[in-house]
Structure formats: C-alpha cells, structure tokens
N, C-alpha and C positions, 0 to 999 in steps of 0.2 A: 602444139606439144609442149609442155613444159620443161625448159632446159635451163640451167644456170651458167648458159654460154656466156655471159659477161662476167670479168673480172670483179666489178664492183656490186654483182648481187652475193659474190663469194666473201668480199670484204666487208660489206655492211651485216652478215650474216656471222661472219668471223670476229668482227667489234663487240656485238651485242652479248656472243655466247662467251667469248674471251674475256669480259667483263665478268660474268657470272663464274667462267673458271678458275680466273685471276682472284677473285672473291674469296674462294672455296679456300684456295691453298693458302691465302696468307691468314685466313679465319685460323686456320689448323695450325699454322705455324707460329701464331700470336697465343694461341691456347697452348701450345707447349711452353714457350715464353713464360706465360704465366706460371704456368706449375715449375718450371726452371727456377722463376725469381722468388717462388713461396718461402724460400728458406729453409726446406725441410728436405733435405734428402734420405729419401728412405727407397725400400724396395717396392714400394707401394707408389710413389712417383716415377719410377724408373719404367715400370710396367704401365703407369697411364700414359706416361710419355710413348713409350711403345705402340700402346694402341693409337695414340692419335697419329703416329707417323704411319703404322700401317692405314686408317682409315684416310690420310692424307694421299697416299702412293695409290692405293686401291680406288679413291674415291675419283683421284684426277684420269687415270686410265677409264672407269667407267663412265665419267662424265666425257671425253673426249670420245668414245666408241659411241655413245647415246648421240652427240650433235653429229658424229660422221653418218649413223644410220639414218639420222632424222634427216640429211641432206640425201640421202639416196632415196628416200621416202615419199620427199616435196616436191622433186625434180625426175623428169624422163632421162634415160641415157646418160644418167653418171656411171663413170667407171672409174677403177681403183687411182688412174691418174688424177683424177677430179679431185677422189676425197683426199689424197695425197695431198694435193695442194692445197685445200680446203684446211686440212690437218697443220700445214705449216703457217696458214695465215691466222690459224687459231691458238696456234704454240705463241705466234710472236704477240698477238694482242693480250692473249693470259700472261705472257711473261712481261709486258709492258706494267701490267697492272698490279702483278704480285712485285715487280722489283720496285714501283713507285709506293706501295703499301709498306712494302718494307725499310724503305728509307723513309718515309713519315715516321714509321715506328722507331728506327734507330734515334731520329733526330729530335721527335717531339714525343712520343708515347712512353717509349722506354730506354732514352738515353744513358742510364746505366748500363745498359748491358755490352755496350761497349768497352765501358770504362773495366768492367767487370771481367771483360775476356782478356785486355791488355794488362790489366795490374796482375791476374793470373798466370800469364805469360813471362812477365816480369820475374812474379815471384820463382818459378820453374825454372829459369834460364837466365837469371839475372847475374849470379855471380859468374855465368859463363860467356856473359855479351862483353864485347869490348866497344871501344867507342865507336867504331864505325856500325856497328849493330845498334847500340843503344839510338844513334842518329837515325838510321832507318827507321828503328822504331817509333821513334818520334814523328818522322815524315809520314808512317802508317798511320798513326795516332793523327795526325792533322787532318788526314783524307782519306778517313775509315769510312764517313758516309759514301763516298763517291766510290770507293771502294767494293763497298756492298752493293750497293746499287748495280755497278756493269758486271761482277761477278755471278750476282743474284739474276739478272738479265740474261748473260750468255748462257750458266747452268742451267736455268729454266728453258729457255729458249731450244737448247738443243738437247735436251732431256723429250720436249713435244715432240721435236722433229722428228727423233729415232722414233716415239712412240707413234705417231702419226704415219713412220712409216711402214713400222711393223702392223700396223691396223687396218691400213689400205690395201694389204695383200689378200684379205679375206671379206672388205667392205668395199664395195657391193660384193655378195656372194655369187659366184662363178657358174653357169651353166655349163656342168660337162658334155651336156648333147649339142650346145651352140653351133659346133662347127660342122654339124651334119645337117643343120636347117638351112634354105633357101633364104633369099631375100623376104619374102613374103610372108616365111615362119613356118612354112609346107616343109614336108619329106622333100629332099635333093634328088629322088627320081619323080618327082611330080611335074 
C-alpha cells in the first residue's frame, strides 16, 4: 500500500511544489510591477494589470488544486485531513519562496518601487503629517524591506491556508455510499 504516512514525504513534496507555486506568483507580481513602472498610466495598462492579477489569483488556486489532486492520485488512503495538511505545508513553502523573491525584488531588482510608494505617500499626506508621523514614516522607510518581507510572508501563508482548507473539503472526492460498505468493500448484508 502506497501511503504518505510520513510527514517527511509531504514536506519533500511541499518543498518542491511550493518552489514552483512561489515562482509563479513572483513572476506574476514582477510582471505587474514592470507594467506599473513603465511610466504610462493608461486604460490599457490598467486592463493588463487586472489580467495579470486574475491570472495570478486563478493560477494559484489551480496550481494548489492540481498539486493536492496529484497527491491523492499518487498515494492510497489520502483523506481530506491529509490534503489540508499538505496544502498548509505547500502554502508555507510557497510563501517563503514568494516573500524571498519579493525581498530581492525590493532590495536589488526594483529598489525605486519603495521610494516611489513612500514619496507618493509624502505628497498625498505631507501637509497633514506632524513630527511624530514624519519620524514614523522615516522608521518605516528604514525598515521597508523587512516590513514587506514579513507582511508578504504572512499574507501569502494565510491565503494559502484558507485556500487549502476550502479545497480539501472536496479533495479527495467523497463516496456517498462508503458508509453502506463493509470492511471488505462488499454490501453490509453479505
């Protein structure tokens, strides 16, 4: 019997598949940043950013569902508890990959993104900020990469945990007649 009774098997699968899911999510996010940093704000760029967001959201759902269904196909005796547990592991590993890539994005690839966001905030609320708000904004500016890493990690992980809980309700599919079968798979009156 082929069962994923060891947590090590699930962690190994979650690490490899989480890498793929995290890379997919990061590529979608970087693509939307490239569009946003192109400098042309038009209806076309807004539509394109919306399409990328839909692709990212729908793709994450589909990829997680695919990996959970593949776990059910590969191992015997996998129930919804196993798929939920695997989904949580997958959410954690993909969130770590995604948050790490986003940290590298903010620090090395597009460091001007943080400056642009914070300068926009200063332009919008600069006249209304007192000394305490200005010093708080300076603290945020100094710690922006860390704040973005942990907020991305927590948000992505929570999204994945909720998604895995919802998907595990139907993965694996339930046999409506299973309670009428005896242990050997026959009719209970046999």
